[in-house]
C-alpha positions, 0 to 999 in steps of 0.5 A, a space after each residue: 128493776 132487773 139487773 143481771 150480769 151476762 156471765 151469770 146467765 143460766 144459758 139453756 139450749 134453744 131450738 136452733 142447733 148451735 144456739 143457747 138462750 137466756 130469757 131476760 124478761 117476759 111480759 106475755 106471749 107477744 112481749 119478751 126479751 131474750 139473749 141468744 148465744 150462737 156458735 159461728 155458722 149457725 143459721 136461722 131459717 127465713 122467717 116472718 114474725 107476726 110481731 115487731 122484733 128488735 135485734 141488738 148485737 152484743 158481740 161477734 158478727 151477725 148477718 141479717 139478709 144482705 147486711 152484716 151487723 157488729 157489736 152495738 148495731 140494732 135491726 128492727 123488723 116489722 110484722 110479716 117482714 121476712 128475713 134470714 139470719 146467721 152467725 158469722 162468728 161466735 155471736 151474742 144478740 139480744 132479741 126484743 119482741 113486742 106487739 107495738 110499733 116504733 114511736 112516730 
């Protein structure tokens, strides 16, 4: 069991300016969970991951294509599904990456 409190996360600089990350879990190159903290106005360029991606908004407001997500909202992107994202305000999200699809 892995239990951490968000105030205790050891946030590290992420590759996108205006963002920090904390790796919660890694099971391999195609299976991991990361918390990201974004400053308002941070933009993630359009991308199409090769594997499943689940995003959960913890705090703030997050724009995913034409959708605005808030705390508790979840979005799942299938492999090769292009999307662009941005933080509409200071926002924390958790991204889970996996190589398996959703159960039927």
